[in-house]
N, C-alpha and C positions, 0 to 999 in steps of 0.2 A: 766728376762731371764738372765741366767749366760752366759757371753761371753766365747766363746771357748769351750762350753760343748759338742758341736756336730759339725762335719765337714760337709760342704755342699757336695751334691752329685757331683761326678766327680772332686773332688779337688786333682788332682795329680795322681801319679802312685803308691802310697804306698799300700801295701797289709796287710792283717791281719798278725800279727806277726812282723811287722816292728817297733813296739813300739807305733803305733798310738792308739791302744786300751788298753794301759797299764796305768791306772790312776796313778800308782806309778811312772811312768816316769815323769809326771808333778811335782809330789812331790819332786823327786830327782832334777829336774831342779830348782825348787823354792829354795830348800836347797842350791844349788850351787850359785844361784843368791844372796842369803842372805850372803853367805860367802864372796862374793866380794863387799858387801855393798849395795845391793838393798833393799829398804824398802818395806813394804806392798803396798803402793800406786804405787810405780814404777813397782812392779810385776804385779799389776792389769792393769796398763797402757800397759805393754808389752803384757799381755794376750789379751787385747782388740785389739792391733795392729796386733798381729799374727792372731787372729780370722778374722779381717777385710781383711787381705791379702788372707786368705783361701776363704772367701766369694767372694772377687773380682775375684779370679781365676775361679769361676763357672759362671761368667757373660757371656752372649752371646748377640750379637747385631743384629738387623734387619735393613733393609733399609726402610727409611721413607721419608717424605718430610717436610722441614721446613716451616715456615710461609710465605716464598716467593716462595714456590713451587719448591725449589731446593732439590736435593737428600741429605739426611742426615742420620746419624746413630741414632738408638734408642735402648735403653736397652730392651732386650726381657723379662727377668725375673725380674720384679720390686720387687719381694719378696726378692731375693738375694741382690739387691742393697739396699733395706731397711735394711736388716740385717747388711750389711757392713757400711751403714751410721750410724746406731745406735752404732756400735763398734767404729767408728771414731768420734762420737758425732758431726756430721754435718747434716744439713737438707738433706733428700734424693734427693730433686730436685737439690740442689747445687752439690751433688756428681754426679748425672746423667748428669748435664750440663757440669761439669768438664771433664767427660769421653767422651762426644760426641761433644764438641766444642773447638775452640781455641780462646783465647782472646789476642788481641794485642793492646797496647797503643802506638799511634803515634801522636806526637805533642799535647799531652794532650787529644786526642780523643780516646775513647775506641771502638775497632772494634771486634765484635764477629762473628766467622764463624763456621757454622756447619761442623762437620767432616763427611765424608762419607766413 
């Protein structure tokens, strides 16, 4: 899958004609990045990061229960989180856990609390 080739549904307020559907706009951006010294690998990394941000903006969360019966947030659309995780090159479960929990290290002990 080419990263950034399609925007997720509901990703912002841009409308047709805002430059979103102009393939030449990306080519112009790449040309400008090359002028300031970006190489092909850096351009690809930037494209993946931008794609990840767009996919993350389409995420929604549901109320669920954690393993202790406490109220917790859960990612509603795991397909979108999967796309974002691929763009970020991280495991989907790690991304979802990072978005729905808080980790604190106190005195060498790690505490993970579900966010609600």
